Each structure stands twice: as C-alpha cells, then as structure tokens.
KELUM-252208 format. One record per residue (C-alpha): x negated, y, z negated; residue number from 1. Coordinates in steps of 0.1 Angstrom, whole numbers, plus 5000, padded with zeros to 4 digits. Layout:
<rs>
R   east   north     up    nr
R      X       Y      Z   NUM
...
</rs>
This chain:
<rs>
R   east   north     up    nr
R   9204    7927   0383     1
R   9205    7920   0346     2
R   9174    7923   0325     3
R   9165    7892   0304     4
R   9174    7911   0272     5
R   9209    7919   0286     6
R   9214    7884   0297     7
R   9204    7871   0263     8
R   9228    7894   0246     9
R   9257    7881   0268    10
R   9247    7845   0262    11
R   9247    7850   0224    12
R   9282    7866   0226    13
R   9298    7838   0247    14
R   9279    7807   0238    15
R   9298    7777   0223    16
R   9269    7766   0200    17
R   9233    7776   0192    18
R   9217    7759   0222    19
R   9244    7767   0248    20
R   9232    7787   0278    21
R   9250    7771   0307    22
R   9286    7765   0297    23
R   9314    7779   0320    24
R   9321    7807   0296    25
R   9285    7819   0296    26
R   9282    7817   0333    27
R   9315    7835   0339    28
R   9305    7863   0315    29
R   9271    7868   0332    30
R   9288    7868   0366    31
R   9314    7894   0354    32
R   9287    7918   0342    33
R   9268    7914   0376    34
R   9301    7920   0395    35
R   9307    7951   0374    36
R   9272    7965   0382    37
R   9274    7957   0419    38
R   9308    7974   0421    39
R   9293    8005   0406    40
R   9264    8003   0431    41
R   9288    8000   0460    42
R   9308    8031   0450    43
R   9276    8052   0457    44
R   9263    8031   0486    45
R   9293    8023   0507    46
R   9273    8010   0537    47
R   9252    7985   0518    48
R   9266    7954   0534    49
R   9240    7930   0519    50
R   9251    7940   0484    51
R   9288    7937   0494    52
R   9282    7902   0506    53
R   9264    7893   0473    54
R   9294    7908   0454    55
R   9319    7887   0474    56
R   9298    7856   0467    57
R   9296    7863   0430    58
R   9334    7868   0429    59
R   9339    7835   0446    60
R   9316    7817   0421    61
R   9334    7833   0392    62
R   9368    7823   0406    63
R   9357    7787   0410    64
R   9344    7786   0375    65
R   9376    7801   0361    66
R   9397    7775   0380    67
R   9375    7747   0366    68
R   9378    7760   0331    69
R   9415    7765   0334    70
R   9418    7729   0346    71
R   9396    7714   0319    72
R   9405    7735   0288    73
R   9434    7759   0290    74
R   9429    7774   0255    75
R   9392    7783   0262    76
R   9402    7797   0295    77
R   9429    7820   0280    78
R   9406    7831   0252    79
R   9378    7840   0277    80
R   9400    7860   0301    81
R   9414    7879   0272    82
R   9379    7886   0259    83
R   9366    7897   0293    84
R   9398    7916   0303    85
R   9403    7896   0335    86
R   9435    7887   0353    87
R   9447    7851   0355    88
R   9435    7831   0385    89
</rs>
C-alpha cells in the first residue's frame, strides 16, 4: 500500500496540470507502483493468494486504462509507457 506522501509524489510527476489527480496517466502510474510492490511481496510470500488476486486485478485495471489511453491519445500513451518502462499493450 502506498503512503499518501508517496502517492502525492507520483501524482506530481505524472499530472497533466496543477489540479489533475485522476487522469489516465496518473492512475496508471499509481497502479504501476502498487503492482511493483505487490510483486516484491509475492516473491517472499508465495502462498499469499489474496495478494496474488489483488495483483491480478490491478494488472487488469492498468491494462484497461492503457488500452483506453492508446485509443484516445496515442502520443500520450507512447510517452507514458516510455516513462514507466512498460511494454506496449
């Protein structure tokens, strides 16, 4: 789970304007950080099926948001995946 300070730092890095907290880019970046942390957790706790289910749900949410962004604005999509180091969907 991200602390409010960490979440705020991610929002500031990926926001489109000063008041942006819910754009696709911000939500994808937050989900990516949560996915990274859950992946690390599952390396140590292999039998934690509840966390594994949560991880799979977050991956699905991120994938849906990435497909939406790709459909709506290809340039912003390409810039974001490059910045986050993700593969194309």
